[in-house]
Structures are given as C-alpha cells and as structure tokens.
C-alpha positions as CSV (number, residue, x, y, z in Angstrom):
1,M,-12.6,-2.6,-9.8
2,T,-9.0,-2.4,-10.6
3,L,-7.6,-0.2,-13.4
4,S,-4.7,-1.4,-15.5
5,R,-1.7,0.9,-15.5
6,R,-2.4,1.7,-19.2
7,A,-6.0,2.7,-18.4
8,A,-4.8,4.8,-15.4
9,G,-2.2,6.5,-17.6
10,F,-4.8,7.2,-20.2
11,L,-7.0,8.9,-17.6
12,L,-4.1,11.0,-16.4
13,V,-3.3,12.1,-20.0
14,V,-7.0,13.0,-20.6
15,A,-7.1,15.0,-17.4
16,A,-4.0,16.9,-18.3
17,W,-5.2,17.7,-21.8
18,T,-8.7,18.8,-20.5
19,A,-7.1,21.0,-17.9
20,F,-4.8,22.6,-20.5
21,V,-7.8,23.2,-22.9
22,W,-10.0,24.8,-20.3
23,V,-7.3,26.9,-18.6
24,T,-6.3,28.2,-22.1
25,L,-10.0,29.0,-22.9
26,V,-10.4,30.9,-19.6
27,R,-7.2,32.9,-20.3
28,N,-8.4,33.8,-23.8
29,I,-11.9,34.8,-22.6
30,A,-10.4,36.9,-19.8
31,G,-8.5,38.9,-22.3
32,D,-11.4,39.2,-24.7
33,H,-13.0,42.6,-24.6
34,L,-15.2,42.4,-27.8
35,P,-18.4,44.4,-27.5
36,T,-20.4,41.4,-28.7
37,H,-19.3,39.4,-25.7
38,G,-21.2,40.7,-22.7
39,T,-21.1,39.8,-19.1
40,A,-23.4,36.9,-19.5
41,F,-21.1,35.3,-22.1
42,H,-18.2,35.5,-19.7
43,A,-20.2,34.3,-16.7
44,V,-21.5,31.3,-18.6
45,H,-18.1,30.2,-19.9
46,Y,-16.5,30.7,-16.5
47,V,-19.1,28.5,-14.9
48,L,-18.7,25.9,-17.6
49,A,-14.9,26.0,-17.1
50,A,-15.3,25.6,-13.3
51,I,-17.6,22.5,-13.8
52,A,-15.3,21.0,-16.4
53,L,-12.2,21.5,-14.2
54,A,-14.0,20.0,-11.2
55,L,-14.9,16.9,-13.2
56,D,-11.3,16.9,-14.5
57,L,-10.0,16.7,-11.0
58,G,-12.2,13.7,-10.4
59,V,-10.8,12.0,-13.5
60,A,-7.2,12.8,-12.5
61,W,-7.8,11.5,-8.9
62,I,-9.2,8.2,-10.3
63,G,-6.3,8.0,-12.7
64,W,-3.7,8.7,-10.0
65,R,-5.2,6.1,-7.6
66,G,-5.2,3.6,-10.4
67,W,-1.7,4.4,-11.4
68,R,-0.4,4.0,-7.8
69,T,-2.3,0.7,-7.1
70,A,-1.5,-0.9,-10.5
71,G,2.3,-0.7,-10.0
72,G,4.3,-3.3,-11.9
73,S,5.5,-3.0,-15.4
74,G,2.3,-1.6,-16.9
75,R,1.4,-4.7,-19.0
76,S,-1.1,-6.5,-17.0
77,G,-2.2,-3.9,-14.5
78,R,-1.2,-6.2,-11.6
79,S,1.4,-5.5,-9.0
80,G,3.1,-8.9,-9.2
81,R,1.1,-10.5,-6.5
82,S,-1.7,-13.1,-7.1
83,G,-4.1,-10.7,-8.8
84,G,-3.4,-8.0,-6.3
85,R,-5.0,-10.0,-3.5
86,R,-3.5,-11.2,-0.3
87,P,-3.6,-14.9,0.5
88,P,-6.1,-16.0,3.1
89,A,-5.0,-15.9,6.7
90,G,-3.2,-19.1,7.8
91,A,-2.3,-20.1,4.2
92,G,1.4,-19.9,4.9
93,A,4.0,-22.6,3.8
94,R,3.0,-26.0,5.1
C-alpha cells in the first residue's frame, strides 16, 4: 500500500503532536509532589507514556517512509512515474 504525501504528512503531524503531549505530561508529573499522588500514580503514568511514545515512534516511522516514497508535489501521492511502478523488463523503446 502506498500513502499519499498528504496522508504521510498527516501521520507526521499526529506523531509530533502526540510526542509533545506525552513529553509535557511526563515533565509535569515528574515535578508533581502532591501527597495524593503516590508512587503507583507515577508508575502507571510513566508506563502509559512509554507505551504511547513507542506507538508514536511507529506512526512517525510509517509517516516518514510514506513521505519519502511519495515524493512529487504532494497532490497525487505519486512520484511522477507510472503509478510508482517500473516498466516490465524489456519494455524499452521499440
């Protein structure tokens, strides 16, 4: 499956936003020393953040690969070749 450049860009924006949100949350929780938030609260949220950031890396990787392979102007998601496919071997000019 080939992603359009627009879809790949959307995935990259989503990945950047998700990383920003989770890193900000972790920074805020790390500085939080309320007596109502015990060790379990911090541990659970750090684990959730680690899982979310791991998934976020996967989304960013897919978006980056899609962005690189889409090339072109970003309108059709194709790189200017015939659908991004090579012509069959021996199909040169006759």
